[in-house]
C-alpha angles and dihedrals in degrees: 000000000000133000130227141146136232120249086231083092092067112050088146096057135072120241093257091056092049091051088053089055090057090057092046089052091049094246126140099209148023133216102238119218109216114193142148091251087072094215090145105357137338125232099262134134130234089043115236108262090229090065092044090053093047092051095044094048091050093060088220119130128223107241095188143334120251102210132172105224112137132180115194097095119124088220114095089202093054093049090048089053090052092047088054089048091052091052089056092048091050091052090048091050092050093052093045094047093243115152099208144031118209116226133176130223088216127218114309111248093191139006122337096247096054093043091051091048092055094044094048093046092054096044094043090054088061099041095093091042092055091046090052090055094045094241128124122227102222116194112206125230090244137125109000092355091072086082110083095214092055093042092054092048090055095044089054089061098043129096109254090244090068106092139188136257100205113213101178095183091059091055095045089052091065094045103269121135124225091223090060098039102044101066090054097053107023097107093054099048113115100157135023135205119207128194133139127222147172130209116247118181090339095309131108113247118188117228142177115289117282094020097089143050100277113105094220096167092050091050093050095047091048089052089049091051092060093046095252109183101176131097129289107206128203106227105199101175100212089141092065098027109041090176090070121113119273110284090219086068102035104042094059088049090055093047092050092045092052093048090052090049091058093045092048092237 
């Protein structure tokens, strides 16, 4: 098991500066957010040689790509556009040595069954493509997929090569429990997001590790028990919540906390 963080934590820094943070924190990789806003890198292939040089010279690996393709739309054209986007992200991941590309189901615009049908059709079309390029498609437990019942319905329709990005905090937020969820999805987890939170006036507020409701140590030790060898990524959402504490302070706290969890300290 290895630790990393998502570049979502650093909307105010260039990619080179974020890579430097990884080295300062003693980490060998980052989870690279790839988005049209181009804050760190846009979804484009071939990858601009400038970015390739920056990453190579840093000596830091790319653990995974955090993309924004989503597949619940009723529009065939919109889903086709997202399938094309995912192909680009897969090619980028392959060139960068990343093992997984994060995708979303997206919010369901109609009933569960029809939404799941559309999502599974799109993702299954790309399962062989991702396998050919040695990259996992990892669907995040996000939006409707934070509900275990819905997640399991979708997994039952998906090609076995489609894997899971397990964001336990997202599932806890809607009332699910890690102890119940984990046995159902353990074998398909290829990437993990970690963040702790409390509820203040009905809203989720992210906090330092161990101060909230997320059983981080339990999650890590359950992953260890199944021989999980992928990355656990600190998702400090500074991009969406600029009021959050400085990631230069918080990310090292999470890394240290997680190491102590695994060492039973």
